[in-house]
N, C-alpha and C positions, 0 to 999 in steps of 0.2 A: 756611809750616808750620815751627814751631820744635821742635827736639829739647830738651825740658826740661819743667819743671813749670809748670802754669798760673799759680800764684801768683807765681813768679819772672818769668814773661813779663808779667803784669799790672804788677808793680812796675817792670820795665824800661821798659815803654811809658809808664807814668806819669812816670817820670824823664825820658823823651825828649819829653814833651809831646805824645804822639801822640793821634790821634782814631781809635778803632778798636773793633771787636767782637773778643772773644777767646773761642774755642770749643774745647772738648776734641775732639781728633781720634782719639785712641787713648791707651793708657797711655804716658805720657812724651812725647806728641806734642800740639802745640797749634796750632790754626789761628788766624791773625790776619787780620782783614778790614779793611784800612785805608780810611779814608773817601775818597771821590772828590772831585776839585776841581770847579770850575765847568764843566769840559769833560768830565766823566764819566770822568776818568782817575785811577787810584790808583797812587801810586808804590810798587808792591810791592817792586821791586828795591832802592830806596833804604832802605826800612824794613828789609828783610831784611839788608842789609849792616850797618846800625846795630845790629840785634838780635844778629847773630852776633858782632859785636865786643864789645857790652856784656855778653852772657852767656857769651862764650867757648865757643860751641857751633856746631852745624851748623844751617843754615836753608835751606829750599827755597822759592824764590819761583816763583809760577805766574801767567801772564797769558794770557788768551784774547783774540785779536784778531778781531773781526767774523766769528766762526764759521769763520774760515779757517785759523787756526794756533794751536798751543799753544807758548808760550815758557816754559821753566823754567831756573832757574839755581840752583846749589848754592853756598852761602857757608859759609866756615869761618873763625872768628876775624876776621871783617871782610874776608876776601879771597874773590873769586869764583874757584872752583876748577873749575867745569864749567858748560857751557851746552848747552841742548837746544832744538831747534825742530822741530816736527812736519812742516813743509814749507819747505824752503830757498828755494823760488821766491818766497815772500812777501818775502824780503829784497831782491829785485831792485827797484831804483828806476828806472822808465822815465821818459824825458824827450824833449823835442824840442830839438835844439841850435839855436844861432844861425843855422846854415845850413839849417835846416828839416829836417835828417835826424834820424830817431829813434835813440835809443841807450838804454843803461841804465847805472846805477851799482851797483857791488857792492863793499862794503868800502872805499868812498871812491875806487875806481878806475872810470873811465868806459870803456865798451865799445860797439862798434857793435851795431846791433840784431840782426845775424845771428850774433853770437858765441854760443857755448854758455854756459849758466849752470847751476849745480847745482840739482837738484830732489830731492824726497824728504826724509826726515828727516835731521837732523844731530845728532850727540851722543847717539844712541839706545843708550846703553850701560846695560843693566839692572844691571850690577855696581856702577855708581856710585850708582844710586837705591835699590837694595835695602836698604842699611844705614839709610836714612832711614825705611824702613817699620818694621813691628813683626811679631814672630813669624817663622816660616819663610816667606819670600817666594819664590814660584815664579818663578825667573828666566826660564823659557821664556814663561810667561804675560805677565810684565812686558815682556819684549822684544817680543812680538807687539803689545802695546798701544802701546809707544813707536814702533814702526815703522809702525803703522797698518795692519797686515796682517789685515784683517777679512773677506777673501774676498768682497768685493763690488766691482762696477765703478762703483757710484754714489758720490756725494760723501758723505763721513762728516763731519758737523759737528764742529768742534773742541771744542765743549762736551761732546759725547758721548765723544770720545776722551779728553779730560781726566778725565772721571769714571771711565772704565775704568782709566786709569793709576793714579789715586788708590786705587781699589778693589784693584788688583793689588798695591799696597804694603800692603794690609790696613789702610788708613786709612778713617775715616768721611768720606764725601764731602759730608755735609750742610753743614759750614762751609767746607770747602776749595773748593767749587764754587759758593759764593754770594757775590755782590757785596755790599758794605756797604749800598748803597741798597735792596737787597731783603731784608736781614736782619730777622727778627722774632724776638724772644726766645722766644716761645711755640713756634717751630718749631726752635729750636736749644737742646736741653737743656744746662744748665750754662753758657750763654753769659754773658759779663761785658762790660759796656760800659765802655770807658776813654775819658775825656774830658780835653782839656787844661784846665789850671787857668784859671778865669775871669780875664780881664784886669782890671786895676785901673781903675775908672771914677770919674766925678765924683760918685758917690753916687746917681745916678739909677737907676730901675728900668726894665728892658726887658721888654716883654710882646709876645708873638708871637701873632697870631690871623688867621684867614681870615674875610673878610666876603663873604657872598653876598647880592645884592640884585636885585630886579626893576628893569628899566629900560625906558622907552618905546622904541619901535622907532627913533625918530629921534635918540635920545640917543647921544652919543659916549662910549664906555666909558672912554677915557683922561681926558676932561674930568670924568667922574664920579669917577675916581680922584683927580684934583686937588682936587675938591670935598671928598672925605673927608680929604685931607691938610690942606687949609685949615681945615676945621671943627675940627680938634683944638686949634688955637690959641685958640679962643674959648670953651672949656669952663671948668668950675669949677676944674680942675687945670691946672697948667702942663705941657702936653703937646706933643710933636713926633712926627711920623710920617713914615715912608717907606712908600709904598704901591706894591706891585708888581702891575701889571695882568696877570692870568693870561690866557694865550692858549689853548694846548692843555692840557687837564688830564692830569696824569700819575698813574697809579695809585699809585706809590710816594710821591707827594706829597699824599696824602689825596684822590685823585681820586674814589674811591667815595663818601666822605662829602660832598664838594662836589656831585657829580652828584645824589645823593639830595636834597640841599637845593634844587637847581635844579628837580628834578621836583616837589617840594612847592609851589613857587611858581607853577607852571602858567603861566608867561609868559617873555618874554625876560629873561635874567638876565646879570649880570656877576659875576666872582669876583675877589677881591683878597687878596693876601698882605700883611699890614700889620705892620710892626715899630714898636711904640709905645715912646716913652721919656718918663718922667715924673719930675719932681723932688719930687713930693709924693704921699703915699699908697702903699699896698701894691699889688701887681699886680691884686688883685680890685677895689680902688677905682679904679685907673687904667682898667681895662676897662669898669667900669660908667659912668664919666664919659665915656669915648669912645663907648660905645654910645648914650648920650643925645644927644650932639652929632651923631653920624652919622645917627641916626634923624631928628632934626629937620631937618638939612641936606637929606637926600634927600626928605623930605616937602615942604619949601619949594620945592626946585628942580623936582621931578618930580611933585608933587601925589600922592604915593603915599598910599594909604589906610592908616588905622591897622590894624595886624595883618597888613600885607602885607610885612613885613620891615623892616630887614635881619636876616639870621640870622648869628650868629657861631659859628665852628667852631674848637675847640681841637685842634691836632695835636701830635704829638711834635716835638721840636726837629729831628730828622732829616727828617721829612716836610715841615715848614715850610721849612727851609733849602733843600731840593731844589726845592720849588715857587717860593720867592722867587728863587732863582738862575735859574729858567727864565722869569721874567716877561718880557713883551714890551716894557713901558714902566714907568718909575718916576716917581712924583710925590712931592714932598717938601713938608713944611710950610715956609713962607717963614721 
């Protein structure tokens, strides 16, 4: 969450080559949702530090880990000036030593298993966080949420606590409590998508598409994926493809659209995230040429009847990239 104007934040992110959603969080407060890497981790702290240095302002980074803890840090002019964790016990790194005895590490120091370690919140100072909010912030209410004093003996999920902290600062939690991969522009009024500048290529066009096809029960889905990759080399255009064989379907990666296509086929199916590259033709021509060779190859190999697929599904770049990164196997054009 950046203290500043949305236009300035968008400009700074563009200059940094960042990939993120930018969402209004309140007057003079902007939420930034950095894109996750292949391991579903987003470097909120690294981007917060860069933005605070670039814009010479204050930035609050927030990370929720496995519903167990909220981590927050305040940056000013590129320096981290305050840290908060909702439960210090999550900082304890347990291990088994070479002698078979258990122990733990904390702050880079090793301790025996029976040593005491800190628990409860750390850095829960409402006076530090209140200036990052807007309007008159109730310090008592903010302190309660930072300390997690909710009057219950049961577990309070970190996502819930994070949302209450944000609301206690009079900020809109819609963007600040949403991960990039779950962000949808229709759910986030005023959201702006910032993308890094496209890399310079050899002039070829890249097309991303999902293919869903029926397969016989004895067919190997990975072998079918290689069939699709091989088929692109024999079409009317000079094409190459990388085919990602989908294992588990993810909702944020177009799972609903793919699942509905599978239902329409009423048979065993396989789904593939395919990145096509062609040196001739526009994206529409590339896709049409690929559709022809894929359809023919599947019919020749599996005797699929006319009208039985395959079906091509267009997703957003974010949906496709997430699904492609989660593929279980990859097949490439020779």
